[in-house]
VMD Tcl script that builds the backbone (N, CA, C; Angstrom):
set m [mol new atoms 366]
animate dup $m
set s [atomselect $m all]
$s set {name element resname resid chain x y z} {
  {N N GLN 1 A 102.860 108.021 120.946}
  {CA C GLN 1 A 101.864 108.950 120.465}
  {C C GLN 1 A 102.116 109.272 118.985}
  {N N VAL 2 A 101.092 109.082 118.172}
  {CA C VAL 2 A 101.229 109.358 116.749}
  {C C VAL 2 A 101.253 110.857 116.510}
  {N N GLN 3 A 102.177 111.284 115.692}
  {CA C GLN 3 A 102.246 112.678 115.275}
  {C C GLN 3 A 102.450 112.725 113.770}
  {N N LEU 4 A 101.922 113.785 113.169}
  {CA C LEU 4 A 102.023 113.971 111.726}
  {C C LEU 4 A 102.631 115.340 111.453}
  {N N PHE 5 A 103.524 115.384 110.482}
  {CA C PHE 5 A 104.193 116.641 110.152}
  {C C PHE 5 A 104.137 116.841 108.641}
  {N N GLU 6 A 103.495 117.936 108.222}
  {CA C GLU 6 A 103.384 118.248 106.802}
  {C C GLU 6 A 104.477 119.218 106.371}
  {N N SER 7 A 104.761 119.190 105.081}
  {CA C SER 7 A 105.664 120.163 104.483}
  {C C SER 7 A 105.303 120.296 103.009}
  {N N GLY 8 A 105.802 121.354 102.386}
  {CA C GLY 8 A 105.629 121.505 100.946}
  {C C GLY 8 A 104.650 122.573 100.510}
  {N N GLY 9 A 103.994 123.230 101.451}
  {CA C GLY 9 A 103.068 124.284 101.065}
  {C C GLY 9 A 103.812 125.497 100.527}
  {N N GLY 10 A 103.049 126.461 100.018}
  {CA C GLY 10 A 103.664 127.666 99.504}
  {C C GLY 10 A 102.680 128.513 98.731}
  {N N SER 11 A 103.200 129.551 98.098}
  {CA C SER 11 A 102.394 130.460 97.284}
  {C C SER 11 A 102.764 130.260 95.824}
  {N N VAL 12 A 101.753 129.984 95.007}
  {CA C VAL 12 A 101.988 129.708 93.589}
  {C C VAL 12 A 100.952 130.432 92.744}
  {N N GLN 13 A 101.169 130.376 91.434}
  {CA C GLN 13 A 100.223 130.951 90.482}
  {C C GLN 13 A 99.249 129.859 90.026}
  {N N ALA 14 A 98.092 130.296 89.582}
  {CA C ALA 14 A 97.122 129.351 89.038}
  {C C ALA 14 A 97.763 128.555 87.903}
  {N N GLY 15 A 97.509 127.257 87.904}
  {CA C GLY 15 A 98.077 126.372 86.905}
  {C C GLY 15 A 99.357 125.687 87.338}
  {N N ASP 16 A 99.955 126.173 88.422}
  {CA C ASP 16 A 101.194 125.581 88.925}
  {C C ASP 16 A 100.914 124.297 89.703}
  {N N SER 17 A 101.999 123.653 90.123}
  {CA C SER 17 A 101.914 122.413 90.887}
  {C C SER 17 A 102.633 122.557 92.224}
  {N N LEU 18 A 102.186 121.781 93.184}
  {CA C LEU 18 A 102.851 121.661 94.473}
  {C C LEU 18 A 102.743 120.210 94.916}
  {N N ARG 19 A 103.731 119.795 95.691}
  {CA C ARG 19 A 103.688 118.466 96.273}
  {C C ARG 19 A 103.803 118.599 97.776}
  {N N LEU 20 A 102.770 118.149 98.472}
  {CA C LEU 20 A 102.794 118.132 99.922}
  {C C LEU 20 A 103.298 116.779 100.407}
  {N N SER 21 A 104.079 116.813 101.473}
  {CA C SER 21 A 104.585 115.594 102.084}
  {C C SER 21 A 104.166 115.560 103.544}
  {N N CYS 22 A 104.058 114.375 104.060}
  {CA C CYS 22 A 103.662 114.204 105.463}
  {C C CYS 22 A 104.367 112.968 106.009}
  {N N ILE 23 A 105.005 113.115 107.154}
  {CA C ILE 23 A 105.632 111.970 107.797}
  {C C ILE 23 A 104.866 111.630 109.062}
  {N N LEU 24 A 104.615 110.370 109.264}
  {CA C LEU 24 A 103.948 109.885 110.464}
  {C C LEU 24 A 105.009 109.361 111.414}
  {N N SER 25 A 105.024 109.880 112.632}
  {CA C SER 25 A 105.958 109.395 113.640}
  {C C SER 25 A 105.184 108.791 114.798}
  {N N GLY 26 A 105.830 107.876 115.514}
  {CA C GLY 26 A 105.197 107.247 116.663}
  {C C GLY 26 A 104.250 106.129 116.309}
  {N N GLY 27 A 104.281 105.667 115.072}
  {CA C GLY 27 A 103.400 104.586 114.658}
  {C C GLY 27 A 103.842 104.013 113.336}
  {N N ASP 28 A 103.119 103.016 112.874}
  {CA C ASP 28 A 103.416 102.338 111.622}
  {C C ASP 28 A 102.315 102.673 110.632}
  {N N LEU 29 A 102.687 103.290 109.539}
  {CA C LEU 29 A 101.695 103.728 108.566}
  {C C LEU 29 A 100.872 102.561 108.017}
  {N N ARG 30 A 101.416 101.349 108.079}
  {CA C ARG 30 A 100.671 100.182 107.586}
  {C C ARG 30 A 99.391 99.925 108.383}
  {N N THR 31 A 99.322 100.489 109.585}
  {CA C THR 31 A 98.158 100.257 110.438}
  {C C THR 31 A 97.192 101.438 110.450}
  {N N TYR 32 A 97.367 102.357 109.504}
  {CA C TYR 32 A 96.501 103.531 109.442}
  {C C TYR 32 A 96.044 103.792 108.010}
  {N N ALA 33 A 94.813 104.239 107.888}
  {CA C ALA 33 A 94.395 104.879 106.655}
  {C C ALA 33 A 94.935 106.305 106.710}
  {N N SER 34 A 95.160 106.902 105.568}
  {CA C SER 34 A 95.693 108.268 105.546}
  {C C SER 34 A 94.774 109.175 104.750}
  {N N GLY 35 A 94.813 110.436 105.091}
  {CA C GLY 35 A 93.972 111.382 104.381}
  {C C GLY 35 A 94.596 112.762 104.342}
  {N N TRP 36 A 94.103 113.559 103.415}
  {CA C TRP 36 A 94.445 114.977 103.333}
  {C C TRP 36 A 93.146 115.777 103.428}
  {N N PHE 37 A 93.163 116.762 104.297}
  {CA C PHE 37 A 92.033 117.659 104.487}
  {C C PHE 37 A 92.487 119.085 104.197}
  {N N ARG 38 A 91.529 119.952 103.963}
  {CA C ARG 38 A 91.873 121.365 103.821}
  {C C ARG 38 A 90.762 122.219 104.431}
  {N N GLN 39 A 91.171 123.400 104.839}
  {CA C GLN 39 A 90.209 124.340 105.389}
  {C C GLN 39 A 90.577 125.743 104.943}
  {N N ALA 40 A 89.642 126.371 104.253}
  {CA C ALA 40 A 89.817 127.752 103.823}
  {C C ALA 40 A 89.151 128.666 104.841}
  {N N PRO 41 A 89.580 129.914 104.929}
  {CA C PRO 41 A 88.983 130.856 105.883}
  {C C PRO 41 A 87.471 130.957 105.703}
  {N N GLY 42 A 86.754 130.807 106.803}
  {CA C GLY 42 A 85.309 130.926 106.757}
  {C C GLY 42 A 84.579 129.719 106.224}
  {N N LYS 43 A 85.315 128.656 105.936}
  {CA C LYS 43 A 84.701 127.444 105.399}
  {C C LYS 43 A 84.978 126.268 106.313}
  {N N GLU 44 A 84.155 125.233 106.166}
  {CA C GLU 44 A 84.362 124.024 106.955}
  {C C GLU 44 A 85.511 123.207 106.367}
  {N N ARG 45 A 86.106 122.415 107.226}
  {CA C ARG 45 A 87.154 121.525 106.763}
  {C C ARG 45 A 86.547 120.447 105.872}
  {N N GLU 46 A 87.249 120.110 104.804}
  {CA C GLU 46 A 86.778 119.078 103.897}
  {C C GLU 46 A 87.911 118.113 103.580}
  {N N MET 47 A 87.508 116.865 103.343}
  {CA C MET 47 A 88.491 115.857 102.988}
  {C C MET 47 A 88.794 115.962 101.499}
  {N N VAL 48 A 90.057 116.040 101.180}
  {CA C VAL 48 A 90.486 116.195 99.798}
  {C C VAL 48 A 90.796 114.841 99.156}
  {N N ALA 49 A 91.465 113.985 99.916}
  {CA C ALA 49 A 91.858 112.678 99.387}
  {C C ALA 49 A 92.117 111.737 100.545}
  {N N ALA 50 A 91.960 110.449 100.296}
  {CA C ALA 50 A 92.206 109.468 101.341}
  {C C ALA 50 A 92.626 108.140 100.736}
  {N N ILE 51 A 93.477 107.447 101.461}
  {CA C ILE 51 A 93.895 106.091 101.090}
  {C C ILE 51 A 93.458 105.167 102.214}
  {N N SER 52 A 92.781 104.094 101.873}
  {CA C SER 52 A 92.316 103.163 102.892}
  {C C SER 52 A 93.496 102.465 103.561}
  {N N LEU 53 A 93.240 101.843 104.694}
  {CA C LEU 53 A 94.298 101.159 105.440}
  {C C LEU 53 A 95.016 100.136 104.563}
  {N N SER 54 A 94.254 99.388 103.796}
  {CA C SER 54 A 94.864 98.374 102.929}
  {C C SER 54 A 95.594 98.988 101.748}
  {N N GLY 55 A 95.278 100.234 101.467}
  {CA C GLY 55 A 95.840 100.874 100.283}
  {C C GLY 55 A 95.067 100.588 99.016}
  {N N GLY 56 A 94.027 99.781 99.139}
  {CA C GLY 56 A 93.303 99.357 97.948}
  {C C GLY 56 A 92.267 100.334 97.452}
  {N N THR 57 A 91.909 101.294 98.277}
  {CA C THR 57 A 90.885 102.259 97.881}
  {C C THR 57 A 91.421 103.671 98.079}
  {N N ILE 58 A 91.326 104.460 97.041}
  {CA C ILE 58 A 91.719 105.867 97.101}
  {C C ILE 58 A 90.519 106.700 96.664}
  {N N THR 59 A 90.191 107.693 97.450}
  {CA C THR 59 A 89.056 108.550 97.143}
  {C C THR 59 A 89.496 110.004 97.057}
  {N N TYR 60 A 88.762 110.776 96.267}
  {CA C TYR 60 A 89.066 112.187 96.068}
  {C C TYR 60 A 87.802 113.022 96.140}
  {N N LEU 61 A 87.977 114.237 96.607}
  {CA C LEU 61 A 86.935 115.252 96.506}
  {C C LEU 61 A 86.685 115.501 95.020}
  {N N ASP 62 A 85.426 115.651 94.651}
  {CA C ASP 62 A 85.103 115.799 93.230}
  {C C ASP 62 A 85.876 116.933 92.565}
  {N N SER 63 A 86.040 118.027 93.262}
  {CA C SER 63 A 86.656 119.202 92.642}
  {C C SER 63 A 88.156 119.040 92.386}
  {N N VAL 64 A 88.773 118.008 92.942}
  {CA C VAL 64 A 90.220 117.803 92.723}
  {C C VAL 64 A 90.510 116.582 91.862}
  {N N LYS 65 A 89.479 115.832 91.529}
  {CA C LYS 65 A 89.700 114.639 90.701}
  {C C LYS 65 A 90.349 115.017 89.374}
  {N N GLY 66 A 91.372 114.248 89.009}
  {CA C GLY 66 A 92.088 114.526 87.777}
  {C C GLY 66 A 93.200 115.541 87.935}
  {N N ARG 67 A 93.251 116.223 89.076}
  {CA C ARG 67 A 94.307 117.216 89.314}
  {C C ARG 67 A 95.215 116.836 90.475}
  {N N PHE 68 A 94.650 116.216 91.497}
  {CA C PHE 68 A 95.401 115.830 92.692}
  {C C PHE 68 A 95.592 114.315 92.727}
  {N N THR 69 A 96.740 113.901 93.260}
  {CA C THR 69 A 97.018 112.479 93.437}
  {C C THR 69 A 97.648 112.261 94.802}
  {N N THR 70 A 97.086 111.342 95.573}
  {CA C THR 70 A 97.682 111.002 96.853}
  {C C THR 70 A 98.367 109.652 96.764}
  {N N SER 71 A 99.446 109.503 97.486}
  {CA C SER 71 A 100.185 108.243 97.494}
  {C C SER 71 A 100.884 108.104 98.832}
  {N N ARG 72 A 101.453 106.961 99.067}
  {CA C ARG 72 A 102.185 106.787 100.313}
  {C C ARG 72 A 103.364 105.850 100.115}
  {N N ASP 73 A 104.361 106.019 100.959}
  {CA C ASP 73 A 105.547 105.168 100.985}
  {C C ASP 73 A 105.567 104.530 102.363}
  {N N ILE 74 A 105.107 103.279 102.406}
  {CA C ILE 74 A 104.981 102.589 103.694}
  {C C ILE 74 A 106.327 102.464 104.387}
  {N N ALA 75 A 107.356 102.163 103.625}
  {CA C ALA 75 A 108.678 101.935 104.213}
  {C C ALA 75 A 109.203 103.186 104.915}
  {N N ARG 76 A 108.793 104.346 104.419}
  {CA C ARG 76 A 109.280 105.602 104.990}
  {C C ARG 76 A 108.243 106.283 105.877}
  {N N ASN 77 A 107.076 105.672 106.028}
  {CA C ASN 77 A 105.994 106.293 106.813}
  {C C ASN 77 A 105.608 107.658 106.262}
  {N N MET 78 A 105.620 107.779 104.946}
  {CA C MET 78 A 105.357 109.056 104.297}
  {C C MET 78 A 104.061 109.001 103.487}
  {N N VAL 79 A 103.372 110.104 103.463}
  {CA C VAL 79 A 102.166 110.273 102.653}
  {C C VAL 79 A 102.360 111.533 101.812}
  {N N TYR 80 A 101.859 111.508 100.572}
  {CA C TYR 80 A 102.066 112.624 99.660}
  {C C TYR 80 A 100.753 113.080 99.040}
  {N N LEU 81 A 100.743 114.337 98.655}
  {CA C LEU 81 A 99.633 114.871 97.867}
  {C C LEU 81 A 100.232 115.705 96.742}
  {N N GLN 82 A 100.170 115.169 95.538}
  {CA C GLN 82 A 100.624 115.892 94.358}
  {C C GLN 82 A 99.451 116.711 93.834}
  {N N MET 83 A 99.648 118.008 93.742}
  {CA C MET 83 A 98.581 118.909 93.308}
  {C C MET 83 A 99.004 119.604 92.025}
  {N N ASN 84 A 98.283 119.333 90.972}
  {CA C ASN 84 A 98.562 119.931 89.667}
  {C C ASN 84 A 97.418 120.849 89.257}
  {N N LYS 85 A 97.699 121.720 88.320}
  {CA C LYS 85 A 96.684 122.637 87.787}
  {C C LYS 85 A 95.954 123.354 88.919}
  {N N LEU 86 A 96.710 123.896 89.840}
  {CA C LEU 86 A 96.117 124.540 91.012}
  {C C LEU 86 A 95.289 125.748 90.609}
  {N N ARG 87 A 94.231 125.949 91.373}
  {CA C ARG 87 A 93.294 127.047 91.127}
  {C C ARG 87 A 93.198 127.905 92.370}
  {N N PRO 88 A 92.777 129.144 92.228}
  {CA C PRO 88 A 92.624 130.001 93.421}
  {C C PRO 88 A 91.707 129.402 94.479}
  {N N ASP 89 A 90.697 128.638 94.077}
  {CA C ASP 89 A 89.800 128.064 95.089}
  {C C ASP 89 A 90.407 126.851 95.792}
  {N N ASP 90 A 91.645 126.489 95.445}
  {CA C ASP 90 A 92.375 125.473 96.208}
  {C C ASP 90 A 93.103 126.089 97.403}
  {N N THR 91 A 93.101 127.398 97.495}
  {CA C THR 91 A 93.767 128.085 98.591}
  {C C THR 91 A 93.161 127.665 99.925}
  {N N ALA 92 A 94.016 127.182 100.821}
  {CA C ALA 92 A 93.555 126.683 102.117}
  {C C ALA 92 A 94.759 126.237 102.931}
  {N N THR 93 A 94.499 125.917 104.187}
  {CA C THR 93 A 95.479 125.198 104.985}
  {C C THR 93 A 95.210 123.714 104.797}
  {N N TYR 94 A 96.238 122.984 104.451}
  {CA C TYR 94 A 96.115 121.552 104.181}
  {C C TYR 94 A 96.671 120.750 105.356}
  {N N TYR 95 A 95.907 119.749 105.752}
  {CA C TYR 95 A 96.259 118.917 106.895}
  {C C TYR 95 A 96.383 117.454 106.480}
  {N N CYS 96 A 97.426 116.834 106.946}
  {CA C CYS 96 A 97.577 115.394 106.817}
  {C C CYS 96 A 96.851 114.735 107.992}
  {N N ALA 97 A 96.262 113.576 107.768}
  {CA C ALA 97 A 95.511 112.911 108.823}
  {C C ALA 97 A 95.693 111.401 108.759}
  {N N ALA 98 A 95.521 110.760 109.899}
  {CA C ALA 98 A 95.620 109.303 109.986}
  {C C ALA 98 A 94.405 108.757 110.725}
  {N N GLN 99 A 93.949 107.614 110.251}
  {CA C GLN 99 A 92.780 106.955 110.840}
  {C C GLN 99 A 93.170 105.559 111.296}
  {N N SER 100 A 92.997 105.293 112.578}
  {CA C SER 100 A 93.342 103.974 113.105}
  {C C SER 100 A 92.276 102.947 112.725}
  {N N TYR 101 A 92.626 101.705 112.886}
  {CA C TYR 101 A 91.768 100.598 112.446}
  {C C TYR 101 A 90.377 100.649 113.071}
  {N N ARG 102 A 90.287 101.076 114.335}
  {CA C ARG 102 A 88.996 101.049 115.030}
  {C C ARG 102 A 87.975 101.973 114.375}
  {N N TYR 103 A 88.437 102.935 113.583}
  {CA C TYR 103 A 87.517 103.853 112.897}
  {C C TYR 103 A 87.413 103.537 111.413}
  {N N SER 104 A 87.970 102.416 111.047}
  {CA C SER 104 A 87.968 102.033 109.652}
  {C C SER 104 A 86.554 102.023 109.094}
  {N N GLY 105 A 86.364 102.600 107.941}
  {CA C GLY 105 A 85.053 102.651 107.310}
  {C C GLY 105 A 84.238 103.858 107.696}
  {N N SER 106 A 84.697 104.605 108.684}
  {CA C SER 106 A 83.984 105.815 109.097}
  {C C SER 106 A 84.687 107.034 108.536}
  {N N SER 107 A 84.121 108.196 108.826}
  {CA C SER 107 A 84.737 109.436 108.368}
  {C C SER 107 A 85.638 110.060 109.437}
  {N N HIS 108 A 85.765 109.381 110.551}
  {CA C HIS 108 A 86.547 109.914 111.666}
  {C C HIS 108 A 88.023 109.603 111.504}
  {N N PHE 109 A 88.847 110.626 111.611}
  {CA C PHE 109 A 90.299 110.484 111.612}
  {C C PHE 109 A 90.821 110.875 112.996}
  {N N ASP 110 A 91.718 110.026 113.525}
  {CA C ASP 110 A 92.199 110.220 114.891}
  {C C ASP 110 A 93.207 111.354 115.039}
  {N N PHE 111 A 94.089 111.454 114.062}
  {CA C PHE 111 A 95.247 112.319 114.214}
  {C C PHE 111 A 95.377 113.275 113.037}
  {N N PHE 112 A 95.769 114.499 113.337}
  {CA C PHE 112 A 95.983 115.528 112.331}
  {C C PHE 112 A 97.323 116.216 112.550}
  {N N GLY 113 A 97.926 116.634 111.452}
  {CA C GLY 113 A 99.128 117.440 111.548}
  {C C GLY 113 A 98.795 118.885 111.845}
  {N N GLN 114 A 99.825 119.708 111.861}
  {CA C GLN 114 A 99.642 121.110 112.214}
  {C C GLN 114 A 99.186 121.948 111.027}
  {N N GLY 115 A 99.283 121.396 109.843}
  {CA C GLY 115 A 98.807 122.095 108.648}
  {C C GLY 115 A 99.910 122.833 107.909}
  {N N THR 116 A 99.725 122.969 106.614}
  {CA C THR 116 A 100.641 123.735 105.779}
  {C C THR 116 A 99.800 124.590 104.823}
  {N N GLN 117 A 100.195 125.824 104.665}
  {CA C GLN 117 A 99.395 126.768 103.887}
  {C C GLN 117 A 99.696 126.646 102.402}
  {N N VAL 118 A 98.634 126.608 101.617}
  {CA C VAL 118 A 98.730 126.648 100.157}
  {C C VAL 118 A 97.938 127.855 99.677}
  {N N THR 119 A 98.605 128.736 98.962}
  {CA C THR 119 A 97.959 129.932 98.438}
  {C C THR 119 A 98.145 129.978 96.921}
  {N N VAL 120 A 97.037 130.063 96.211}
  {CA C VAL 120 A 97.079 130.079 94.751}
  {C C VAL 120 A 96.500 131.406 94.272}
  {N N SER 121 A 97.293 132.149 93.542}
  {CA C SER 121 A 96.836 133.436 93.038}
  {C C SER 121 A 96.547 133.352 91.541}
  {N N SER 122 A 95.632 134.181 91.105}
  {CA C SER 122 A 95.215 134.148 89.695}
  {C C SER 122 A 96.094 135.030 88.840}
}
mol reanalyze $m
mol bondsrecalc $m
mol representation Tube
mol addrep $m
Protein backbone atom coordinates (compact mmCIF):
# COMPACT_ATOMS: atom_id res chain seq x y z
CA GLN A 1 0.00 0.00 0.00
CA VAL A 2 1.42 3.36 -1.05
CA GLN A 3 1.73 5.93 1.70
CA LEU A 4 3.03 9.48 1.61
CA PHE A 5 4.50 11.42 4.50
CA GLU A 6 5.14 15.16 4.37
CA SER A 7 7.39 17.27 6.55
CA GLY A 8 8.80 20.77 6.62
CA GLY A 9 5.78 22.95 7.28
CA GLY A 10 5.81 25.75 9.80
CA SER A 11 5.03 29.37 10.60
CA VAL A 12 7.04 32.03 8.81
CA GLN A 13 6.97 35.71 7.90
CA ALA A 14 6.05 37.01 4.47
CA GLY A 15 9.06 36.84 2.18
CA ASP A 16 10.57 33.83 3.94
CA SER A 17 11.23 30.40 2.46
CA LEU A 18 10.24 26.87 3.38
CA ARG A 19 11.07 23.51 1.91
CA LEU A 20 8.53 20.74 2.10
CA SER A 21 9.63 17.13 1.78
CA CYS A 22 7.61 14.03 1.08
CA ILE A 23 8.64 10.39 1.14
CA LEU A 24 6.70 7.73 -0.73
CA SER A 25 6.64 4.32 0.92
CA GLY A 26 5.22 1.05 -0.37
CA GLY A 27 5.99 1.83 -3.99
CA ASP A 28 8.52 3.06 -6.51
CA LEU A 29 8.39 6.75 -7.27
CA ARG A 30 9.51 6.01 -10.85
CA THR A 31 6.04 4.60 -11.50
CA TYR A 32 4.12 7.62 -10.23
CA ALA A 33 3.57 11.21 -11.17
CA SER A 34 3.87 13.43 -8.11
CA GLY A 35 2.05 16.52 -7.04
CA TRP A 36 1.62 19.07 -4.29
CA PHE A 37 -1.82 20.33 -3.34
CA ARG A 38 -2.97 22.84 -0.77
CA GLN A 39 -6.20 23.68 0.95
CA ALA A 40 -6.92 26.82 2.91
CA PRO A 41 -9.84 27.07 5.35
CA GLY A 42 -13.09 27.59 3.49
CA LYS A 43 -11.48 27.05 0.11
CA GLU A 44 -11.30 24.15 -2.30
CA ARG A 45 -8.17 22.11 -2.63
CA GLU A 46 -5.95 23.22 -5.49
CA MET A 47 -2.95 21.71 -7.19
CA VAL A 48 0.16 23.77 -6.62
CA ALA A 49 2.73 21.83 -8.62
CA ALA A 50 3.13 18.50 -10.35
CA ILE A 51 5.80 16.40 -12.02
CA SER A 52 4.74 13.96 -14.70
CA LEU A 53 5.57 10.26 -14.40
CA SER A 54 8.43 10.62 -16.87
CA GLY A 55 9.66 13.70 -15.09
CA GLY A 56 9.63 15.57 -18.36
CA THR A 57 6.77 17.91 -17.57
CA ILE A 58 6.46 20.14 -14.53
CA THR A 59 3.44 22.36 -14.02
CA TYR A 60 2.67 25.10 -11.51
CA LEU A 61 -0.32 27.03 -10.30
CA ASP A 62 -0.09 30.49 -11.82
CA SER A 63 0.11 32.23 -8.46
CA VAL A 64 3.25 30.30 -7.43
CA LYS A 65 5.17 30.42 -10.69
CA GLY A 66 8.60 31.91 -10.16
CA ARG A 67 8.39 31.38 -6.39
CA PHE A 68 7.87 27.63 -5.92
CA THR A 69 9.93 24.78 -7.34
CA THR A 70 9.10 21.09 -7.17
CA SER A 71 11.65 18.35 -7.65
CA ARG A 72 12.14 14.72 -6.84
CA ASP A 73 14.89 12.27 -5.93
CA ILE A 74 13.95 8.96 -7.52
CA ALA A 75 16.66 7.03 -5.72
CA ARG A 76 15.30 8.13 -2.35
CA ASN A 77 11.59 8.10 -3.26
CA MET A 78 11.46 11.73 -2.18
CA VAL A 79 9.52 14.69 -3.56
CA TYR A 80 10.21 18.31 -2.61
CA LEU A 81 8.53 21.68 -2.79
CA GLN A 82 10.82 24.67 -2.37
CA MET A 83 8.73 27.73 -1.53
CA ASN A 84 10.34 31.15 -1.73
CA LYS A 85 8.95 34.65 -1.26
CA LEU A 86 6.04 33.27 0.73
CA ARG A 87 2.92 35.38 1.03
CA PRO A 88 0.05 35.32 3.51
CA ASP A 89 -2.24 33.90 0.81
CA ASP A 90 0.04 30.84 0.64
CA THR A 91 -1.22 29.87 4.09
CA ALA A 92 -2.79 26.41 3.83
CA THR A 93 -2.37 22.75 4.58
CA TYR A 94 -0.08 21.29 1.95
CA TYR A 95 -0.47 17.72 0.74
CA CYS A 96 1.88 15.53 -1.21
CA ALA A 97 0.18 13.31 -3.79
CA ALA A 98 0.98 10.48 -6.18
CA GLN A 99 -0.72 9.49 -9.41
CA SER A 100 -0.42 5.97 -10.76
CA TYR A 101 0.05 5.24 -14.44
CA ARG A 102 -3.61 4.32 -15.03
CA TYR A 103 -4.60 7.94 -14.32
CA SER A 104 -1.79 9.41 -16.31
CA GLY A 105 -2.91 12.52 -18.17
CA SER A 106 -5.88 13.10 -15.89
CA SER A 107 -6.29 15.32 -12.87
CA HIS A 108 -6.93 12.38 -10.57
CA PHE A 109 -4.32 11.51 -7.95
CA ASP A 110 -4.61 8.17 -6.17
CA PHE A 111 -2.76 8.82 -2.96
CA PHE A 112 -2.39 11.75 -0.57
CA GLY A 113 -0.34 12.35 2.52
CA GLN A 114 -1.71 13.57 5.81
CA GLY A 115 -0.74 17.17 5.13
CA THR A 116 1.59 19.71 6.69
CA GLN A 117 0.55 23.18 7.78
CA VAL A 118 2.16 26.29 6.31
CA THR A 119 1.29 29.60 7.91
CA VAL A 120 2.60 32.88 6.53
CA SER A 121 2.10 36.06 8.50
CA SER A 122 2.46 39.60 7.21
